[in-house]
PLY file of the C-alpha trace (Angstrom):
ply
format ascii 1.0
element vertex 410
property float x
property float y
property float z
element edge 409
property int vertex1
property int vertex2
end_header
-0.17 73.91 73.97
1.08 74.72 70.58
-0.19 72.69 67.57
0.79 73.38 64.06
-3.02 73.31 62.75
-3.38 72.18 59.16
-6.66 72.15 57.45
-8.65 68.94 56.70
-8.35 70.28 53.06
-4.69 69.79 52.96
-4.84 66.39 54.89
-7.27 65.07 52.12
-5.14 65.99 49.03
-3.52 63.45 46.83
-0.45 63.41 49.20
-2.71 61.97 51.68
-5.24 59.73 50.22
-7.14 57.09 51.98
-8.26 53.78 51.04
-11.36 52.81 53.10
-13.13 49.55 53.57
-16.64 49.05 51.93
-19.16 51.11 53.61
-21.08 49.47 56.51
-24.74 48.14 55.48
-27.63 47.80 57.55
-26.47 44.53 58.89
-23.03 44.36 60.72
-20.50 43.91 58.14
-17.82 41.23 58.61
-14.73 42.39 60.86
-11.82 42.64 58.78
-8.24 44.08 59.75
-6.59 46.35 57.38
-4.24 43.56 56.20
-7.44 41.21 55.76
-8.75 43.92 53.43
-5.65 44.46 51.58
-5.37 40.87 50.93
-9.08 40.53 49.92
-8.40 43.39 47.28
-5.66 41.26 45.52
-2.91 43.66 47.00
-4.40 46.18 44.82
-2.64 49.11 46.55
0.83 47.48 46.24
0.68 46.24 42.68
3.93 46.86 40.61
6.07 48.36 43.36
8.87 46.96 45.58
7.55 46.93 49.22
9.23 47.22 52.46
7.25 46.44 55.77
7.52 47.79 59.10
6.30 45.16 61.59
6.79 42.79 64.40
5.30 39.59 65.91
1.81 41.02 66.08
1.63 41.28 62.28
-0.34 38.14 62.05
-3.51 36.81 60.46
-6.39 35.26 62.29
-4.76 31.76 61.84
-1.53 33.43 63.33
0.60 33.18 60.24
2.94 36.14 59.96
1.86 38.53 57.21
5.52 38.82 55.82
5.56 34.85 55.29
2.16 35.26 53.73
3.15 38.24 51.55
6.50 36.80 50.49
4.82 33.53 49.36
2.25 35.62 47.13
3.54 36.40 43.74
1.12 39.39 43.61
3.53 40.99 46.21
7.01 42.11 45.70
8.17 42.12 49.19
11.85 43.12 49.27
12.60 44.23 52.82
11.55 44.17 56.53
11.85 47.01 59.07
12.12 46.00 62.64
11.02 48.69 65.55
12.03 48.30 69.25
12.13 44.70 70.31
12.75 43.86 66.86
10.94 42.24 63.69
10.72 38.87 65.43
10.44 40.30 69.11
13.35 38.78 70.73
14.90 41.94 72.41
13.53 43.39 75.86
12.61 47.11 76.37
15.10 49.35 75.00
16.66 47.01 72.53
16.52 45.81 69.03
17.69 42.88 66.80
19.99 44.94 64.43
20.69 44.04 60.74
20.28 40.65 59.48
18.62 38.45 57.15
15.45 36.40 58.07
16.22 32.72 58.04
12.24 32.05 57.05
12.22 33.97 54.07
15.66 35.38 53.31
14.39 38.92 53.32
16.95 41.60 54.73
15.79 43.00 57.90
16.66 46.59 58.87
16.76 48.13 62.29
14.76 51.34 62.77
14.90 51.58 66.41
15.96 54.96 67.47
16.61 56.10 63.90
14.71 58.95 62.45
15.27 61.71 59.83
17.75 61.41 57.09
19.58 58.55 58.50
16.22 56.38 58.57
15.58 57.85 55.13
18.91 56.54 53.86
17.91 53.21 55.07
14.90 53.26 53.15
16.88 54.26 50.07
19.49 51.44 50.52
16.86 48.96 50.64
15.52 49.76 47.54
11.78 49.97 48.05
9.11 52.08 46.48
6.52 51.90 49.29
6.71 51.44 52.98
3.77 49.61 54.70
3.13 49.72 58.54
1.35 46.97 60.32
1.91 46.84 64.03
-0.58 46.36 66.82
-0.63 49.41 68.95
-1.90 49.52 72.55
-3.46 53.13 72.84
-0.69 55.02 74.92
1.63 57.92 74.11
4.49 56.47 75.55
4.33 52.99 73.58
7.12 53.59 71.08
5.55 52.02 67.99
3.46 55.06 67.07
6.64 57.13 67.11
8.14 54.45 65.04
5.20 55.14 62.71
5.87 58.87 62.99
9.55 58.56 62.23
9.14 56.06 59.14
6.49 58.62 57.95
8.98 61.44 58.13
11.78 59.26 56.57
9.57 58.05 53.59
8.80 61.73 52.75
12.57 62.66 52.94
13.35 59.53 50.80
10.61 60.25 48.15
8.64 57.26 49.08
4.94 56.33 49.47
3.54 55.19 52.70
0.61 52.59 53.55
-0.87 51.79 57.12
-2.61 48.80 57.59
-5.00 49.47 60.50
-5.77 47.26 63.62
-7.99 47.99 66.48
-7.07 49.91 69.35
-7.57 47.27 72.08
-8.69 49.49 74.71
-11.25 51.39 72.42
-11.45 54.40 70.62
-13.92 56.03 72.74
-11.98 59.07 74.22
-8.63 60.89 74.50
-7.57 61.01 78.21
-4.72 62.39 80.39
-2.06 65.10 80.04
-0.93 66.41 76.45
2.79 66.46 75.73
4.58 69.82 76.06
6.80 70.15 72.90
10.05 70.82 74.90
9.44 67.30 76.59
9.57 65.32 73.27
11.44 62.19 73.44
11.11 58.65 71.75
8.18 58.13 74.26
6.32 61.16 73.04
7.51 63.03 69.79
4.35 65.36 69.58
1.54 66.76 71.50
-0.85 64.25 71.93
-2.69 63.02 75.03
-1.48 60.27 77.16
-4.14 57.94 76.21
-4.94 58.84 72.37
-8.10 56.83 71.87
-6.95 56.28 68.06
-5.97 53.75 65.64
-2.54 53.68 63.99
-4.40 54.82 60.69
-6.08 57.77 62.55
-2.56 58.69 64.07
-1.17 58.47 60.64
-3.64 61.06 59.22
-3.18 63.14 62.42
0.71 63.21 61.96
0.30 64.04 58.20
-2.10 66.73 58.84
-0.57 68.45 62.03
2.86 67.54 62.79
5.35 66.23 60.03
7.49 68.98 58.41
5.97 68.06 55.07
3.14 65.31 54.41
4.19 61.95 53.01
2.08 60.40 50.16
-0.40 58.36 52.46
-2.68 55.56 52.02
-4.56 53.83 54.90
-6.21 50.44 54.55
-9.06 50.69 56.76
-10.78 47.88 59.04
-14.18 46.95 58.30
-16.69 46.66 61.02
-14.64 48.25 63.93
-16.68 50.17 66.43
-15.04 52.76 68.68
-16.61 51.32 71.82
-15.12 47.85 71.21
-12.49 46.16 73.27
-9.99 43.96 71.64
-11.68 40.76 72.53
-14.73 41.74 70.56
-13.01 40.83 67.35
-11.76 37.27 68.21
-8.21 37.92 66.94
-5.32 36.33 68.41
-3.30 38.70 70.96
0.26 38.47 70.24
2.39 40.38 72.71
3.48 43.54 71.23
6.50 43.67 73.47
7.60 41.42 76.19
5.78 43.20 79.02
2.50 43.38 77.05
1.43 39.76 77.82
-2.25 40.26 77.38
-4.96 42.87 76.52
-5.56 43.31 80.17
-2.11 44.77 80.47
-2.86 47.05 77.83
-6.05 48.15 79.64
-4.00 49.75 82.78
-0.83 50.52 80.90
-1.60 54.11 79.98
-1.92 54.73 83.53
0.54 52.47 85.56
3.35 52.82 82.91
3.93 56.25 85.02
5.51 53.94 87.87
8.36 53.62 85.50
9.34 57.09 86.75
9.31 56.35 90.21
11.41 53.87 92.63
8.52 51.39 92.88
8.31 48.27 90.70
5.97 48.56 87.85
5.40 44.69 87.91
8.23 43.92 85.22
9.40 40.55 86.14
6.04 39.20 87.20
3.37 37.37 85.31
1.18 40.68 85.49
3.41 43.64 84.52
1.76 47.00 84.99
-1.06 45.36 87.05
1.41 44.61 89.96
2.86 47.59 91.57
5.13 47.77 94.88
8.19 48.25 96.74
10.01 47.10 99.83
8.31 48.60 102.87
4.82 48.86 101.29
1.92 46.96 102.93
-1.89 46.76 102.83
-2.54 50.59 103.80
-1.81 51.55 99.99
-4.54 49.28 98.56
-6.91 50.60 101.47
-5.98 54.26 100.69
-6.56 53.42 96.77
-9.95 51.56 97.27
-11.37 54.54 99.81
-11.07 56.82 96.61
-14.03 54.84 94.99
-12.51 55.09 91.63
-14.96 53.71 88.94
-14.54 50.37 87.57
-11.71 49.03 89.60
-10.61 47.50 92.94
-7.36 47.11 94.53
-6.01 44.10 96.20
-3.30 44.10 98.86
-0.49 41.93 96.97
3.15 40.76 97.69
5.55 39.29 95.07
8.89 38.88 93.88
9.94 40.29 90.45
12.36 37.87 88.45
13.94 40.93 86.86
14.12 44.79 86.67
13.37 46.60 90.03
13.69 44.50 93.29
14.84 41.43 91.39
14.37 38.37 93.40
13.32 40.35 96.45
9.71 40.16 98.07
7.97 43.39 97.94
4.43 44.69 98.80
2.20 46.64 96.88
-1.09 46.36 94.96
-2.67 44.41 92.19
-5.18 46.21 89.96
-8.64 44.32 89.30
-10.66 46.14 86.79
-14.18 44.93 86.94
-16.00 47.32 84.62
-13.90 48.31 81.55
-16.31 50.52 80.46
-16.06 52.83 83.37
-12.62 52.23 83.89
-10.19 55.60 83.55
-6.70 54.16 83.37
-5.07 57.51 83.66
-6.84 59.00 86.51
-6.19 55.71 88.21
-2.57 56.07 87.56
-2.48 59.45 89.04
-4.46 58.06 91.99
-2.11 55.50 92.73
0.87 57.90 92.71
-0.80 60.38 95.02
-1.63 57.50 97.47
1.57 55.87 97.19
3.44 58.90 98.13
1.07 59.61 101.15
1.20 55.97 102.50
5.01 55.18 102.03
7.71 57.43 103.20
10.30 55.90 100.81
8.32 57.11 97.66
10.70 58.74 95.39
10.72 59.78 91.44
13.70 58.51 89.29
16.53 60.81 89.72
16.41 61.56 86.05
12.73 62.93 86.51
11.51 60.47 83.71
8.11 60.96 85.02
8.20 64.27 83.20
9.02 62.73 79.97
5.98 60.10 80.44
3.56 62.69 81.53
4.72 65.30 79.21
5.78 68.13 81.35
6.88 68.87 85.02
3.32 69.49 86.18
1.92 66.15 87.41
5.48 65.72 89.37
5.34 69.05 90.99
1.63 69.03 91.98
2.04 65.50 93.65
4.94 66.81 95.47
3.02 69.95 96.69
0.28 67.64 98.12
-2.42 68.00 95.32
-5.05 65.32 95.30
-6.18 63.16 92.11
-8.96 65.59 91.12
-6.45 68.63 91.33
-4.06 66.73 89.24
-6.52 65.71 86.71
-8.11 69.27 86.52
-4.37 70.69 85.58
-4.59 69.18 82.11
-8.27 69.84 81.40
-7.77 72.79 78.89
-5.03 71.26 76.93
-6.85 67.98 76.60
-9.92 69.65 75.46
-7.93 71.44 72.88
-6.27 68.05 71.48
-9.78 66.28 71.49
-10.94 69.20 69.21
-8.16 68.39 66.64
-8.27 64.66 67.11
-11.92 64.74 66.01
-10.72 65.78 62.52
-8.82 62.46 61.81
-11.12 59.91 63.27
-12.03 57.29 60.41
-14.61 55.11 62.37
-18.10 55.83 63.85
0 1
1 2
2 3
3 4
4 5
5 6
6 7
7 8
8 9
9 10
10 11
11 12
12 13
13 14
14 15
15 16
16 17
17 18
18 19
19 20
20 21
21 22
22 23
23 24
24 25
25 26
26 27
27 28
28 29
29 30
30 31
31 32
32 33
33 34
34 35
35 36
36 37
37 38
38 39
39 40
40 41
41 42
42 43
43 44
44 45
45 46
46 47
47 48
48 49
49 50
50 51
51 52
52 53
53 54
54 55
55 56
56 57
57 58
58 59
59 60
60 61
61 62
62 63
63 64
64 65
65 66
66 67
67 68
68 69
69 70
70 71
71 72
72 73
73 74
74 75
75 76
76 77
77 78
78 79
79 80
80 81
81 82
82 83
83 84
84 85
85 86
86 87
87 88
88 89
89 90
90 91
91 92
92 93
93 94
94 95
95 96
96 97
97 98
98 99
99 100
100 101
101 102
102 103
103 104
104 105
105 106
106 107
107 108
108 109
109 110
110 111
111 112
112 113
113 114
114 115
115 116
116 117
117 118
118 119
119 120
120 121
121 122
122 123
123 124
124 125
125 126
126 127
127 128
128 129
129 130
130 131
131 132
132 133
133 134
134 135
135 136
136 137
137 138
138 139
139 140
140 141
141 142
142 143
143 144
144 145
145 146
146 147
147 148
148 149
149 150
150 151
151 152
152 153
153 154
154 155
155 156
156 157
157 158
158 159
159 160
160 161
161 162
162 163
163 164
164 165
165 166
166 167
167 168
168 169
169 170
170 171
171 172
172 173
173 174
174 175
175 176
176 177
177 178
178 179
179 180
180 181
181 182
182 183
183 184
184 185
185 186
186 187
187 188
188 189
189 190
190 191
191 192
192 193
193 194
194 195
195 196
196 197
197 198
198 199
199 200
200 201
201 202
202 203
203 204
204 205
205 206
206 207
207 208
208 209
209 210
210 211
211 212
212 213
213 214
214 215
215 216
216 217
217 218
218 219
219 220
220 221
221 222
222 223
223 224
224 225
225 226
226 227
227 228
228 229
229 230
230 231
231 232
232 233
233 234
234 235
235 236
236 237
237 238
238 239
239 240
240 241
241 242
242 243
243 244
244 245
245 246
246 247
247 248
248 249
249 250
250 251
251 252
252 253
253 254
254 255
255 256
256 257
257 258
258 259
259 260
260 261
261 262
262 263
263 264
264 265
265 266
266 267
267 268
268 269
269 270
270 271
271 272
272 273
273 274
274 275
275 276
276 277
277 278
278 279
279 280
280 281
281 282
282 283
283 284
284 285
285 286
286 287
287 288
288 289
289 290
290 291
291 292
292 293
293 294
294 295
295 296
296 297
297 298
298 299
299 300
300 301
301 302
302 303
303 304
304 305
305 306
306 307
307 308
308 309
309 310
310 311
311 312
312 313
313 314
314 315
315 316
316 317
317 318
318 319
319 320
320 321
321 322
322 323
323 324
324 325
325 326
326 327
327 328
328 329
329 330
330 331
331 332
332 333
333 334
334 335
335 336
336 337
337 338
338 339
339 340
340 341
341 342
342 343
343 344
344 345
345 346
346 347
347 348
348 349
349 350
350 351
351 352
352 353
353 354
354 355
355 356
356 357
357 358
358 359
359 360
360 361
361 362
362 363
363 364
364 365
365 366
366 367
367 368
368 369
369 370
370 371
371 372
372 373
373 374
374 375
375 376
376 377
377 378
378 379
379 380
380 381
381 382
382 383
383 384
384 385
385 386
386 387
387 388
388 389
389 390
390 391
391 392
392 393
393 394
394 395
395 396
396 397
397 398
398 399
399 400
400 401
401 402
402 403
403 404
404 405
405 406
406 407
407 408
408 409
């Protein structure tokens, strides 16, 4: 694994300053998101500048007002543009889609489409929008192949090219920030589901990722401020914060989905349904011809924190639309013990062993999701779960060492 290691000293210069929340006292501080701390400061970090914001439906307050509406109505903020990622600013587009360029009916603000745009073309959009500072506030789910973190990366790079400042408003990683898990992307497999060599489950917040990107991967660092949360602990799941859950994308309906996603999204690289078109996407997996033998084989592994139920369902769209298929439903009973990436690998291994119809997608999309050919070729060669997981141990250890330099919370 090749990483362009830069020092912490470089990451802490004026081109990458950090605006933190007040330090924790002996008593547990009140929990606040980055936006809540920004608003509490009177938007001090944005004063006197023309602001553009990269956000989507997850950019809400505790009483589910959208922060674009809140900032637009506040005379202390000169909000002049909105930038929408995959699925769009208002979240109306399905996977692989966006909303295009339009004026927001609620605020009259111009909304620009960033999806699949990067480098100079995206920098030109920032320039045309006439903004001085780009703000990012989107709820992530903790997986390398969830595209919002690469929208973050692309927007940071474009802001640097356009000579703009970048501000990240932090939110909790809903599946905790305890550990990085899974294989690390190999650079030759870089796509929009993985631009840079981070692990499959990164265990970081978006502010921490922004610092990592600035310190390790961007061709040149962008002037960066991060507005941190107050009171977040790395061991906390999303429900500890009593925040409303707004689906970050159409197939991420609940925090339970996020809990399994970094492992079971791998089924997008197979001919099995990953549960799209059901009320439990990424928790329900299956195909025609699968039966209870798959759940039985998965349960025999004794994976920590999870049980598998034999399940039958008919997706309303995507793979096997309108056809009844068999498979498994994942039931996590101990979130702290559960390893989503190991579980995803175990399900791939057992599906291949119990169903003769198992196949990878012809375009080897699995290699883009896992970051190399290794997972696919090892499973095809008959490797078991432990052998596959052992294959990425060295590169994961190297990434964990670098990751530690950019963590902002205890």
